[in-house]
C-alpha positions, 0 to 999 in steps of 0.5 A: 646212031646208037651202037645197038642200032648200027649193030642191028643194021649190020653196019661196019662200026668203028669204036675207039677208046680213051683213058680216064684222065688222072692229071687233067680234066675229062673235058681236055681228053674229050676235046681231042676227039672233036675232029672224029665226032660223027665218024666213030660209033662209040668211045669206050672208057676203061676203069683205071686203078694205078697205085691207088689212083682211080680214074673217073671212068664214068664221069669221062663217059658223062662228058663224052655223051655231053659232047655227043659221043656214044660212051661205052663204059669198060669194066671188069668181072675178075676181081669183083663180087656180084654186089661190087659189079652191081654197084658199078653197073647201077651207077652206069645206068644212072649216069645214062650210059647204056653200052657196056664192054666187059672183060678182065684186065689180064693181058698174059697167057701162060697155060692151058686153064680157061682163065689163062687161055682166054685173053678177055675171059668174062665170068659169064655166071656172075655177070648173068646174075647181075644183069638179069636182076637189073633188067627186071628192075631190082637188085640181087638182094631184092631192092626195087630200082627207080628204073630197069637197066638195059645195056648193049653188052660187049664181051672180049674173046681170044682170037689168036687161035685161028682154025684151032679154037679151044673147046673151052673158049667156044663153050664160054662164047656160047654162054655169053650169047645166052646172057644177051652179048650184043657183040664179041670184041677180039684180041688185037688183030695183026694177021688177017688170014688167021683171023678169018680162020677164027671167024670160020669156027665161030660164026655159028653163034650169030653174034656180031664180031668187032676186031681190035686194031692197034695203032703202032707208031714205032718198032719200039712200041711193038717190041714193048708189047711183045716183051710186056703184053704177050710174046709174038703179039705183033708179027715181026714183019710189022716191027721190021717195017716200022724200024726201016721206015724213013717216015714212021707216021706214014708207015704206021698209017699204011700198016693200019689201013692194010689191016683194016682193008682186010677186015672190012669183009670179014667182020662187022667192025673195028675197035681202034686202040690208039695208045695215046694218039687220039689227036691223030686218029682222023689221019688213020680213019682217012687212010682206011677210008672210014668216013662217016661224016 
């Protein structure tokens, strides 16, 4: 079933992600997902640019499609002008990818401006302009395309605010609904009660919400995220539980399953960040009773 169809049918969707490889072929990366084929509704592939090495995101998307996975091309608007963004989207369309996940790559929040407040701030005006032209079958400078490009669009939003969602973020989310956003993808959820308060604030937009859930395997990993991604991102109770566990994998799986259990009645799906645990993803799906075979 296509991701768009699953969303329209209000199914509880499950998506995950993999990194475009830089030291091995994409076939090897995709092979690690064989055990969850049919159990996830989509796999996103972020753009990767590390020290001048650009990962083959669209090539990986193509391999995913060839192996019967629903591929999601993940891109950013932050450092791209309209022509650069358009070039990437046309290439995705020509590759046969019709799922798009758009946000910035900045995981730091330090101030009160819109760009700093929004964890995944999207330049909605720039994105809207490009998408409108591609849907009509031509580029922003008027050149005709061989076919119209339609995407199921996911847009990232900050969900840590609970009941005090800033007005600026609410306005941005409203803009994103007008450009045809198919779903909102939140920042990582660890506090289900806080997330429920957030949903009560934004439910009037009528757009499905997918909650991001991280697989944390060790206390050290959680502490790293708090130091280098955002202070307080991972609650102290999770860090202590992982640190004290005699069986860390069991504790990791249990924490994941508990969070997912709390989310099932609140939102329309989860997006799993494996942080290198693709080969163990099936164990987490089993524990959370996410069996779609």
